[in-house]
N, CA, C and O of each residue as an XYZ file, in Angstrom:
420
protein
N     107.040      4.143     25.867
C     106.640      4.599     24.450
C     105.161      4.710     24.357
O     104.406      3.977     24.996
N     104.788      5.593     23.592
C     103.597      5.498     23.542
C     103.334      4.767     21.490
O     103.963      4.687     20.435
N     102.150      4.468     22.008
C     102.078      3.632     20.815
C     101.489      4.470     19.632
O     100.577      5.254     19.895
N     101.895      4.372     18.491
C     101.393      5.621     17.287
C     100.202      4.575     16.617
O     100.146      3.416     16.207
N      99.097      6.008     16.816
C      97.644      5.370     16.260
C      97.966      6.149     14.463
O      98.255      7.268     14.040
N      97.724      4.895     13.910
C      97.858      5.381     12.258
C      96.231      6.219     12.019
O      95.273      6.087     12.780
N      96.260      7.057     10.792
C      94.964      7.469     10.550
C      94.665      6.816      9.141
O      95.218      7.002      8.057
N      93.587      5.970      9.512
C      93.110      4.455      8.835
C      91.871      4.745      8.370
O      91.272      5.426      9.202
N      91.128      4.490      7.252
C      89.695      3.935      7.118
C      89.251      2.852      7.881
O      90.146      2.070      8.200
N      87.982      2.553      8.311
C      87.645      1.443      8.835
C      86.203      1.619      9.037
O      85.721      2.416      9.842
N      85.469      0.758      8.188
C      84.088      0.822      8.186
C      83.412      0.578      9.659
O      84.010     -0.202     10.401
N      82.433      1.076     10.044
C      81.657      0.821     11.070
C      80.897     -0.526     11.303
O      79.666     -0.530     11.315
N      81.716     -1.811     11.510
C      81.151     -2.740     11.513
C      81.096     -3.641     12.632
O      82.136     -3.493     13.275
N      80.160     -4.731     13.287
C      80.612     -5.527     14.136
C      81.879     -6.225     14.253
O      82.383     -6.673     13.223
N      82.406     -6.362     15.267
C      83.556     -7.135     15.250
C      83.458     -8.494     15.318
O      84.293     -9.346     15.015
N      81.943     -8.649     15.905
C      81.857    -10.352     15.840
C      81.894    -10.972     14.475
O      81.650    -12.172     14.343
N      82.181    -10.227     13.484
C      81.942    -10.374     12.019
C      83.273    -10.884     11.828
O      83.490    -11.533     10.805
N      84.142    -10.701     12.610
C      85.445    -10.794     12.140
C      86.255    -11.168     13.017
O      87.368    -10.699     13.255
N      85.527    -12.325     13.699
C      86.129    -13.212     14.926
C      87.353    -14.042     14.671
O      87.930    -14.588     15.612
N      87.862    -14.182     13.163
C      89.026    -14.712     13.407
C      90.250    -14.013     13.014
O      91.387    -14.484     13.007
N      89.957    -13.076     12.754
C      91.100    -11.603     12.203
C      91.170    -10.807     13.009
O      90.202    -10.456     13.684
N      92.628    -10.224     13.148
C      92.598     -9.143     14.432
C      92.134     -8.076     13.560
O      92.654     -8.024     12.445
N      91.186     -7.152     13.885
C      90.374     -6.319     13.200
C      91.035     -4.766     13.424
O      90.845     -3.868     12.604
N      91.899     -4.576     14.751
C      92.598     -3.543     14.570
C      94.023     -3.556     13.638
O      94.710     -2.541     13.523
N      94.324     -4.682     13.073
C      95.678     -4.632     11.779
C      94.988     -4.973     10.743
O      95.710     -5.607      9.974
N      94.180     -4.883     10.445
C      93.224     -5.391      9.194
C      93.335     -4.036      8.409
O      93.076     -2.977      8.979
N      93.760     -4.087      6.963
C      93.511     -2.952      6.155
C      92.481     -3.653      5.129
O      92.545     -4.684      4.459
N      91.311     -2.447      5.327
C      89.860     -2.683      5.270
C      90.163     -2.375      3.277
O      89.611     -3.223      2.576
N      90.794     -1.497      2.669
C      91.212     -1.011      1.738
C      91.710     -2.361      0.788
O      91.247     -2.642     -0.317
N      92.786     -3.120      1.530
C      93.322     -4.021      0.645
C      92.428     -5.578      0.480
O      92.546     -6.452     -0.378
N      91.505     -5.490      1.687
C      90.786     -6.874      1.772
C      89.483     -6.519      1.779
O      88.652     -6.869      2.617
N      89.301     -5.801      0.811
C      87.817     -5.224      0.219
C      86.764     -6.626     -0.008
O      85.600     -6.767      0.368
N      87.640     -7.565     -0.757
C      86.767     -8.820     -1.137
C      86.110     -9.350      0.170
O      84.952     -9.334      0.590
N      87.276     -9.820      0.649
C      86.838    -10.420      2.272
C      85.917     -9.888      3.041
O      84.933    -10.472      3.496
N      86.205     -8.831      3.189
C      84.830     -7.915      4.039
C      83.507     -7.763      3.113
O      82.371     -7.847      3.582
N      83.691     -7.608      2.210
C      82.669     -7.821      1.511
C      81.646     -8.740      1.394
O      80.435     -8.523      1.421
N      82.522    -10.299      1.198
C      81.893    -11.635      0.958
C      81.633    -11.727      2.264
O      80.530    -12.262      2.383
N      82.280    -11.373      3.712
C      81.762    -11.866      5.019
C      80.679    -10.998      5.537
O      80.003    -11.415      6.478
N      80.401     -9.624      4.927
C      79.460     -9.530      5.361
C      78.150     -9.679      4.721
O      77.072     -9.584      5.309
N      78.366     -9.989      3.114
C      77.001    -10.942      2.874
C      76.473    -12.089      3.328
O      75.319    -12.515      3.313
N      77.787    -12.660      3.857
C      77.384    -13.980      4.206
C      76.942    -13.812      5.720
O      75.911    -14.395      6.054
N      77.325    -13.397      6.247
C      76.503    -13.235      7.837
C      76.053    -11.770      8.437
O      75.593    -11.739      9.579
N      76.187    -10.516      7.649
C      75.806     -9.186      8.048
C      74.345     -9.220      7.993
O      73.743    -10.291      7.923
N      73.887     -8.347      8.016
C      72.342     -7.955      8.190
C      72.445     -6.590      7.367
O      73.509     -6.005      7.164
N      71.078     -6.123      6.880
C      70.904     -4.817      6.212
C      71.795     -4.020      6.807
O      72.812     -3.992      6.114
N      71.911     -3.252      7.918
C      72.790     -2.273      8.274
C      74.204     -2.521      7.717
O      74.830     -1.678      7.076
N      74.655     -3.765      8.022
C      76.023     -3.743      7.259
C      76.416     -3.680      6.101
O      77.471     -3.294      5.599
N      75.043     -4.287      5.506
C      75.211     -4.042      3.906
C      75.485     -2.723      3.578
O      76.375     -2.305      2.839
N      74.280     -1.838      4.457
C      74.436     -0.608      3.847
C      75.627      0.632      4.422
O      75.708      1.829      4.149
N      76.534     -0.318      5.391
C      77.693      0.373      5.756
C      78.832      0.168      4.568
O      79.484      1.036      3.987
N      78.848     -0.964      4.441
C      79.916     -1.200      3.249
C      79.366     -0.685      1.822
O      80.145     -0.311      0.946
N      78.411     -0.691      1.707
C      78.336      0.520      0.574
C      78.459      1.731      0.622
O      78.600      2.504     -0.325
N      78.409      1.970      1.780
C      79.032      3.467      2.398
C      80.765      4.087      2.251
O      81.316      5.056      1.729
N      81.286      2.552      3.264
C      82.485      2.562      2.940
C      83.228      2.545      1.701
O      84.175      3.283      1.431
N      82.690      1.581      0.917
C      83.258      1.214     -0.668
C      82.740      2.058     -1.809
O      83.409      2.445     -2.768
N      81.373      2.308     -1.566
C      80.624      2.287     -2.818
C      80.107      1.543     -3.456
O      80.593      0.462     -3.786
N      78.536      2.141     -3.902
C      78.035      0.794     -4.353
C      78.512     -0.190     -5.754
O      78.399     -1.380     -6.051
N      78.983      0.796     -6.275
C      79.323      0.130     -7.856
C      80.851     -1.166     -7.177
O      80.977     -2.359     -7.456
N      81.589     -0.448     -6.435
C      82.976     -1.600     -5.866
C      82.087     -2.865     -5.521
O      82.076     -3.985     -6.032
N      81.328     -2.308     -4.464
C      80.267     -3.378     -4.002
C      79.714     -4.557     -4.754
O      79.895     -5.750     -4.508
N      79.027     -4.023     -5.687
C      78.643     -4.858     -6.862
C      79.287     -5.748     -7.334
O      79.254     -6.978     -7.308
N      80.158     -4.641     -7.977
C      81.232     -5.648     -8.965
C      82.255     -6.624     -8.440
O      82.708     -7.502     -9.174
N      82.714     -6.454     -6.881
C      82.828     -7.496     -6.177
C      82.187     -8.436     -6.384
O      82.685     -9.351     -7.040
N      81.078     -8.515     -5.973
C      80.684     -9.626     -6.060
C      79.937    -10.462     -6.861
O      79.422    -11.569     -6.699
N      80.029     -9.330     -8.151
C      79.477    -10.427     -9.399
C      80.947    -10.645    -10.141
O      80.997    -11.512    -11.014
N      82.016     -9.970     -9.858
C      83.017    -10.625    -10.633
C      84.215    -11.009     -9.663
O      84.727    -12.090     -9.955
N      84.633    -10.519     -8.843
C      85.543    -11.042     -7.978
C      85.421    -11.970     -6.859
O      86.267    -12.858     -6.756
N      84.789    -11.909     -6.289
C      84.597    -13.245     -4.840
C      84.486    -14.161     -5.597
O      83.638    -14.151     -6.489
N      85.408    -15.256     -5.385
C      85.196    -16.605     -6.032
C      84.473    -17.639     -5.262
O      83.998    -18.702     -5.663
N      84.484    -17.028     -3.864
C      83.142    -18.198     -3.391
C      82.073    -17.852     -2.506
O      82.393    -17.090     -1.593
N      81.077    -18.165     -2.546
C      80.064    -17.828     -1.277
C      79.106    -18.902     -1.411
O      78.796    -19.306     -2.532
N      78.625    -19.385     -0.385
C      77.790    -20.304     -0.168
C      76.448    -19.989     -0.944
O      76.097    -18.816     -1.069
N      75.632    -21.106     -1.509
C      74.651    -20.960     -1.898
C      73.352    -20.054     -1.067
O      72.546    -19.318     -1.636
N      73.396    -20.257     -0.016
C      72.584    -19.398      1.041
C      72.725    -17.649      0.571
O      71.882    -16.907      0.068
N      74.379    -17.349      1.041
C      74.736    -16.011      0.778
C      74.632    -15.764     -0.960
O      74.310    -14.612     -1.248
N      74.855    -16.660     -2.097
C      74.588    -15.965     -3.001
C      72.784    -15.447     -3.060
O      72.521    -14.392     -3.639
N      71.730    -16.217     -2.470
C      70.733    -15.675     -2.519
C      70.921    -14.469     -1.700
O      70.801    -13.429     -2.348
N      71.144    -14.347     -0.636
C      71.630    -13.032      0.149
C      71.831    -12.320     -1.133
O      70.873    -11.996     -1.836
N      72.888    -12.106     -1.405
C      73.563    -10.998     -2.160
C      72.288    -10.846     -3.359
O      72.147     -9.750     -3.903
N      71.632    -11.679     -3.628
C      70.403    -10.987     -4.573
C      69.460    -10.496     -3.795
O      69.316     -9.355     -4.233
N      68.862    -10.608     -3.081
C      67.695    -10.042     -2.137
C      68.163     -8.508     -1.767
O      67.415     -7.541     -1.917
N      70.030     -8.391     -1.068
C      70.283     -7.218     -1.160
C      70.786     -6.281     -2.085
O      71.123     -5.179     -1.654
N      70.898     -6.551     -3.352
C      71.419     -6.129     -4.533
C      70.415     -7.117     -5.936
O      70.869     -8.072     -6.567
N      68.896     -6.454     -6.113
C      68.487     -7.107     -6.780
C      68.858     -6.904     -7.987
O      68.232     -7.693     -8.694
N      69.738     -6.082     -8.778
C      70.454     -5.929    -10.094
C      71.551     -6.893    -10.367
O      72.281     -6.736    -11.347
N      71.678     -7.752     -9.650
C      72.669     -9.110     -9.425
C      71.569    -10.021    -10.051
O      70.392    -10.124     -9.706
N      72.235    -10.654    -11.053
C      71.886    -12.242    -11.706
C      72.955    -13.717    -11.685
O      73.987    -14.084    -12.246
N      72.058    -14.210    -10.751
C      72.708    -15.540    -10.493
C      73.847    -15.849    -11.359
O      75.039    -16.030    -11.111
N      73.053    -15.863    -12.622
C      74.199    -16.311    -13.644
C      75.212    -15.575    -13.979
O      76.031    -15.867    -14.850
N      75.206    -14.633    -13.337
C      76.318    -13.604    -14.259
C      77.351    -13.339    -12.755
O      78.248    -12.499    -12.676
N      76.977    -14.187    -11.787
C      78.502    -14.393    -10.614
C      79.211    -15.258    -10.377
O      78.924    -16.291     -9.771
N      80.125    -14.983    -10.777
C      81.326    -15.299    -10.719
C      81.453    -17.007     -9.798
O      81.767    -18.164    -10.079
N      81.027    -16.295     -8.707
C      80.982    -17.175     -7.315
C      79.792    -18.392     -7.772
O      79.986    -19.589     -7.562
N      78.766    -17.946     -8.313
C      77.609    -19.067     -8.777
C      78.192    -19.668    -10.204
O      77.786    -20.773    -10.563
N      79.045    -19.019    -10.936
C      79.266    -20.101    -12.515
C      80.357    -21.044    -11.714
O      80.411    -22.259    -11.902
N      81.221    -20.340    -10.799
C      82.444    -21.771    -10.516
C      82.094    -22.594     -9.201
O      83.010    -23.077     -8.536
N      80.646    -22.766     -8.796
C      80.327    -23.859     -7.997
C      80.917    -25.054     -8.362
O      81.226    -25.348     -9.516
N      81.107    -25.888     -7.180
C      81.432    -27.365     -7.462
C      80.330    -28.419     -7.464
O      80.247    -29.646     -7.507
N      79.700    -27.592     -7.411
C      78.019    -28.821     -6.979
C      77.433    -28.939     -8.639
O      76.648    -29.835     -8.950
N      77.884    -28.003     -9.549
C      76.861    -27.798    -10.485
C      77.444    -29.098    -11.749
O      78.595    -29.380    -12.082
N      76.098    -29.681    -12.226
C      76.897    -30.683    -12.989
C      77.262    -30.461    -14.320
O      76.714    -29.693    -15.111
N      78.444    -31.350    -14.554
C      79.413    -31.038    -15.755
C      78.573    -32.005    -16.787
O      77.721    -32.810    -16.410
N      78.886    -31.830    -17.896
C      78.945    -32.666    -18.818
C      79.766    -33.481    -19.422
O      80.374    -32.834    -20.275
N      80.173    -34.849    -19.408
C      81.452    -35.383    -19.555
C      81.030    -36.123    -20.982
O      79.905    -36.559    -21.229
N      82.069    -36.162    -21.782
C      82.327    -36.909    -23.165
C      82.747    -38.004    -23.591
O      82.799    -38.216    -24.802
């Protein structure tokens, strides 16, 4: 029996970035937040350009600013280098950090 190949969208990213998932079974449209976060955290300029081409500039910036709940500090800095219009203080992943000082009453 022949394996049916689905006609699906897939960005041209290095599979090494997704070492922990089955990239052939991944739905890149549904998992856009995880894909964008992984590329910002571990990718280079070429991969950033590819996710912008694949998802669109506005969706990538919106996901980084408002929808991704966690990025390490170095990835936040990288996101700002890749997308200068982002501000740290507006990024949910920066505001949600556990290491920020809290004011206790």
